[in-house]
C-alpha positions as CSV (number, residue, x, y, z in Angstrom):
1,M,84.7,181.7,130.2
2,G,85.4,179.6,133.4
3,C,82.8,177.0,132.3
4,L,84.4,176.7,128.8
5,R,87.8,176.2,130.4
6,S,86.4,173.4,132.7
7,V,84.8,171.7,129.7
8,R,88.1,171.8,127.8
9,L,90.0,170.5,130.8
10,A,87.5,167.7,131.2
11,A,87.7,166.8,127.5
12,L,91.5,166.8,127.8
13,L,91.4,164.5,130.8
14,L,89.0,162.1,129.0
15,M,91.3,162.0,126.0
16,L,94.3,161.2,128.2
17,L,92.3,158.5,130.0
18,A,91.3,157.0,126.7
19,L,94.9,157.0,125.5
20,I,96.1,155.4,128.7
21,V,93.4,152.7,128.6
22,G,94.1,152.1,124.9
23,C,97.8,151.6,125.5
24,S,97.3,149.1,128.3
25,T,94.7,147.2,126.3
26,S,97.0,146.9,123.3
27,T,99.8,145.6,125.5
28,T,97.5,142.9,126.9
29,T,96.4,142.0,123.4
30,D,100.1,141.7,122.3
31,D,100.9,139.4,125.2
32,A,97.8,137.2,124.4
33,T,98.9,136.7,120.8
34,Q,102.4,135.4,121.5
35,L,103.0,132.3,119.5
36,T,103.8,129.0,121.3
37,T,106.7,126.9,120.3
38,E,104.2,124.5,118.7
39,D,102.7,127.3,116.6
40,K,106.1,128.4,115.4
41,I,107.1,124.9,114.5
42,F,103.9,124.5,112.6
43,S,104.4,127.7,110.7
44,L,108.0,127.0,109.8
45,V,107.2,123.4,108.6
46,N,104.4,124.7,106.4
47,E,106.7,127.5,105.1
48,A,109.2,124.8,104.1
49,R,106.5,122.6,102.5
50,V,105.0,125.5,100.5
51,G,108.5,126.6,99.5
52,N,108.9,123.2,97.9
53,G,105.6,123.2,96.1
54,L,103.6,121.1,98.6
55,S,100.3,121.9,100.3
56,P,100.5,123.2,103.9
57,L,99.6,120.8,106.6
58,V,96.4,121.2,108.7
59,R,96.8,121.0,112.5
60,V,94.6,118.5,114.3
61,D,93.9,118.7,118.1
62,T,93.9,114.9,118.4
63,L,97.4,114.8,116.9
64,D,98.6,117.7,119.1
65,A,97.4,115.8,122.2
66,L,99.3,112.6,121.2
67,A,102.4,114.6,120.3
68,L,102.4,116.5,123.6
69,E,101.9,113.3,125.6
70,H,104.9,111.7,123.9
71,S,107.1,114.8,124.5
72,Q,106.1,114.7,128.2
73,D,106.9,111.0,128.3
74,M,110.4,111.7,126.8
75,A,111.0,114.5,129.3
76,K,110.0,112.3,132.2
77,T,112.4,109.5,131.2
78,G,115.1,111.8,129.8
79,I,115.3,109.6,126.6
80,L,114.7,110.8,123.1
81,S,112.8,108.0,121.4
82,H,109.9,106.8,119.2
83,D,108.7,104.4,122.0
84,G,105.0,103.8,121.7
85,F,104.8,104.9,118.1
86,E,102.9,101.9,117.0
87,T,100.3,102.5,119.6
88,R,100.0,106.2,118.6
89,A,99.8,105.2,114.9
90,D,97.0,102.6,115.7
91,T,95.1,105.3,117.7
92,I,95.4,107.7,114.7
93,E,94.3,105.1,112.2
94,R,91.2,104.2,114.3
95,S,90.2,107.8,115.3
96,L,91.1,109.7,112.2
97,G,90.8,107.0,109.5
98,S,94.4,107.5,108.6
99,S,96.4,104.9,106.8
100,Y,99.8,106.6,106.7
101,V,101.5,107.9,109.9
102,G,104.9,109.4,110.6
103,E,106.7,111.1,113.5
104,N,109.6,113.4,114.1
105,V,111.2,113.8,117.5
106,A,114.0,116.1,118.8
107,M,115.4,117.5,122.0
108,G,117.6,120.2,123.3
109,Y,117.2,122.9,120.7
110,E,116.9,126.5,121.8
111,S,114.1,127.6,119.5
112,A,111.4,126.5,117.1
113,N,113.7,127.5,114.2
114,A,116.4,125.3,115.5
115,F,114.1,122.3,115.8
116,V,112.8,122.7,112.3
117,D,116.4,123.4,110.9
118,G,117.6,120.2,112.6
119,W,114.8,118.2,111.1
120,L,115.3,119.6,107.7
121,A,119.1,118.8,107.9
122,S,118.2,115.1,108.6
123,P,117.2,113.1,105.5
124,G,114.7,110.9,107.4
125,H,113.0,113.8,109.3
126,K,113.0,116.0,106.1
127,A,111.3,113.1,104.3
128,N,108.4,113.3,106.8
129,I,108.1,117.0,106.5
130,M,108.2,116.9,102.7
131,N,106.0,113.8,102.2
132,P,103.2,114.9,99.9
133,S,100.9,112.1,101.3
134,Y,100.7,113.9,104.6
135,C,98.0,116.5,105.0
136,R,97.5,116.6,108.8
137,T,99.9,117.2,111.7
138,G,100.1,117.6,115.4
139,I,102.9,119.1,117.5
140,G,103.8,118.8,121.1
141,Y,106.6,120.6,122.9
142,Y,107.5,120.1,126.6
143,E,110.7,120.9,128.5
144,S,113.0,121.0,125.4
145,Y,111.4,117.9,123.8
146,A,109.4,118.2,120.6
147,T,107.3,115.7,118.7
148,Q,105.6,116.2,115.4
149,I,103.1,113.6,114.1
150,F,102.1,113.4,110.5
151,C,99.2,111.6,108.8
152,D,97.2,111.5,105.6
């Protein structure tokens, strides 16, 4: 009887250990799957496009890198601008074979939702988001500055 009690106690301890390990693993997984501001902007822009009968955009690493670099430049100078857009567009045309490039910039919003809402409230920015010619995008967010680049 004592041996059976020891086996039951060991089994109970193993189940508790598995439960504890399982809980800590799931917490780590949840933390690792947190969406970035860029991911949220991407999702919200595509939601708006699809809601208006357009195809979703595809995210491209090259465009992400250019967008992030521009957001970092704006943060460094403290100036919201499209400075260097022609150079970015030329790079995109050469590297991705694109012929049509656009860009949205914004600063100071508290969330991805606020960035996208602001762009959708602006006719020029909304025109970029809703342009059916665009099929690729890149997004960069840095210290409250966001850049979204679009291309065909």
